[in-house]
C-alpha positions in Angstrom: 88.9 -62.1 24.9 89.9 -59.8 27.7 89.2 -56.3 27.1 92.4 -53.6 26.5 92.1 -52.2 30.0 94.8 -53.5 32.5 97.3 -50.8 33.4 100.8 -51.7 34.1 103.3 -49.6 36.2 104.6 -48.2 32.9 101.3 -46.7 31.9 100.9 -48.8 29.2 97.3 -50.3 28.8 97.0 -53.6 27.8 94.5 -56.8 27.2 95.3 -59.5 30.0 93.3 -61.8 32.1 94.9 -61.0 35.2 92.9 -59.7 38.2 93.3 -56.7 40.3 92.2 -55.1 43.2 91.6 -51.4 42.1 89.9 -49.8 39.2 89.9 -46.4 37.8 89.7 -44.2 34.7 91.3 -41.2 32.6 88.0 -40.5 30.8 86.6 -42.3 27.8 89.5 -44.0 25.8 87.8 -46.4 23.4 85.7 -46.4 20.5 82.2 -47.9 19.9 84.0 -51.5 19.0 85.5 -51.4 22.6 88.7 -50.8 21.2 91.3 -48.3 22.5 92.8 -45.8 19.9 95.8 -43.8 20.4 94.6 -41.5 23.2 95.6 -42.7 26.6 93.8 -39.8 28.6 91.0 -37.2 28.3 91.6 -35.6 31.7 94.6 -35.0 33.9 92.4 -36.4 36.9 93.8 -40.1 36.7 92.0 -41.7 39.6 92.1 -45.1 41.4 89.0 -46.2 42.8 87.4 -49.5 44.6 86.3 -52.3 42.5 82.7 -52.6 44.2 80.6 -49.4 45.1 77.3 -50.1 46.9 76.9 -53.2 44.6 76.5 -51.1 41.4 77.3 -52.9 38.2 78.5 -51.1 35.2 79.7 -51.6 31.7 83.1 -51.2 31.9 82.9 -49.4 28.1 79.9 -47.7 28.0 79.7 -45.8 24.7 81.5 -42.2 24.9 81.4 -42.1 28.6 84.5 -43.5 30.4 86.8 -46.3 30.2 87.3 -48.4 33.2 90.9 -49.3 33.9 92.1 -52.1 36.3 95.3 -52.1 38.5 96.7 -55.0 40.0 97.1 -53.0 43.5 97.8 -49.4 44.5 101.4 -49.6 44.0 101.0 -50.2 40.4 98.4 -47.4 40.2 100.6 -44.7 41.8 103.5 -45.8 39.7 101.3 -45.3 36.6 100.5 -41.7 37.8 97.2 -42.4 39.4 95.8 -41.1 42.9 92.7 -42.3 45.2 89.3 -41.1 43.8 87.7 -38.6 46.5 84.4 -40.0 45.9 84.5 -43.8 46.2 87.6 -43.7 48.3 87.3 -40.4 50.3 89.0 -41.7 53.5 92.0 -42.8 51.2 91.8 -39.4 49.4 92.3 -37.4 52.6 95.2 -39.5 53.7 96.8 -39.1 50.6 96.2 -35.5 50.4 97.4 -35.1 54.1 100.6 -36.8 53.2 101.0 -34.5 50.1 100.3 -31.3 52.3 102.6 -32.4 54.8 104.7 -29.3 56.0 102.3 -26.9 54.2 99.6 -24.7 55.5 96.9 -26.5 53.9 95.7 -29.7 51.9 95.8 -29.0 48.1 92.9 -29.4 45.9 92.4 -32.6 43.8 92.9 -30.4 40.6 96.2 -29.0 42.0 97.5 -32.4 42.5 96.5 -33.7 39.3 98.3 -31.0 37.3 101.5 -31.7 39.2 101.3 -35.4 38.5 100.8 -34.8 35.0 103.6 -32.6 34.7 105.8 -35.5 36.4 104.2 -38.7 34.9 104.1 -37.9 31.0 106.5 -36.6 28.5 105.1 -33.4 27.0 106.6 -34.1 23.4 106.4 -38.0 23.1 103.6 -38.3 25.7 105.6 -41.3 27.1 106.2 -42.2 30.9 108.5 -39.8 32.4 111.0 -41.5 35.1 113.9 -40.8 37.0 116.9 -42.2 38.2 117.2 -42.5 42.1 119.2 -44.6 44.6 117.2 -47.9 45.8 118.2 -46.9 49.4 116.3 -43.6 49.1 112.8 -45.1 47.9 110.1 -45.4 50.2 108.0 -48.7 50.6 105.5 -48.8 47.8 107.5 -47.4 45.0 108.0 -49.2 41.9 111.1 -49.5 40.0 112.6 -51.0 36.6 114.8 -53.7 37.7 116.6 -56.2 35.6 114.2 -54.9 32.6 111.0 -55.3 34.5 108.9 -53.7 36.8 109.5 -54.5 40.4 108.0 -53.1 43.8 110.3 -51.6 46.4 109.4 -53.2 50.0 111.5 -52.9 53.0 114.9 -52.1 51.4 114.0 -55.2 49.0 113.1 -55.6 45.3 110.1 -57.9 44.5 109.3 -58.5 40.7 106.1 -57.7 39.4 103.9 -59.7 37.2 100.0 -60.2 36.9 100.4 -63.7 38.7 101.7 -61.9 41.7 105.0 -60.4 43.2 108.0 -62.6 42.9 110.5 -63.4 45.4 112.1 -60.6 46.9 115.9 -59.6 46.2 118.1 -57.6 47.9 120.8 -55.8 45.4 124.1 -55.4 47.2 125.5 -51.9 48.0 124.4 -48.9 46.7 122.2 -49.4 43.6 120.7 -46.8 41.1 117.4 -47.6 39.5 115.0 -46.3 37.0 111.9 -45.1 39.2 108.5 -45.5 37.7 106.7 -43.6 40.6 106.2 -40.0 40.0 108.0 -37.7 42.4 105.0 -36.5 43.8 103.6 -40.0 44.6 107.0 -41.0 46.4 106.6 -37.8 48.5 103.4 -39.1 49.6 104.9 -42.5 50.2 107.6 -41.1 52.1 105.1 -39.0 54.2 103.5 -42.1 55.4 100.7 -42.9 52.9 100.2 -46.5 52.8 99.2 -48.0 49.5 96.9 -51.2 49.1 99.3 -53.8 48.3 98.6 -57.4 46.8 98.9 -60.1 49.4 101.7 -61.7 47.5 103.9 -58.5 48.4 104.4 -59.2 52.0 104.6 -63.2 51.6 107.5 -62.6 49.5 109.8 -60.9 51.8 112.9 -62.5 53.1 
């Protein structure tokens, strides 16, 4: 039976046999029986890491230490409010921070970005995902939205339904189209500034 450690674009953490391209964490979220309680983060540093780091094999749920979370790809991780890890993904972190700082005097520190992201990804009262409504035409490649009731990737002005099996056939909604946007505003700006997220191979293969 799979552990409850797969992250959806909606920030939910579920048990699913689906495989992803990246992992990460939000602190220790599980109990000694390897089940998640109600807590969904212990820190504002929601990071996104490589699956393999120097060949080291780790327990995904060591007691009291951290809960390994897994993401289908980086578009999903960004939508859920995560950012690249500055340790195992140093180059990607610097590119991400550089895109964040575009037009500013200096690159922000990780903790500063985490604080901004946290204010945009979670409703303080309900602790639910904070979303926005935007014009589809204004969204950058790599953004994720809710389309026809399910998460979907925006790529080249097309919408690709998401599932653990891969992205579905691309759709091109006619005319102006407002959508519920899952990706936090700061991560949208990073994408607009040129940060290229790691996408699952099925994304490009589904474009029309």
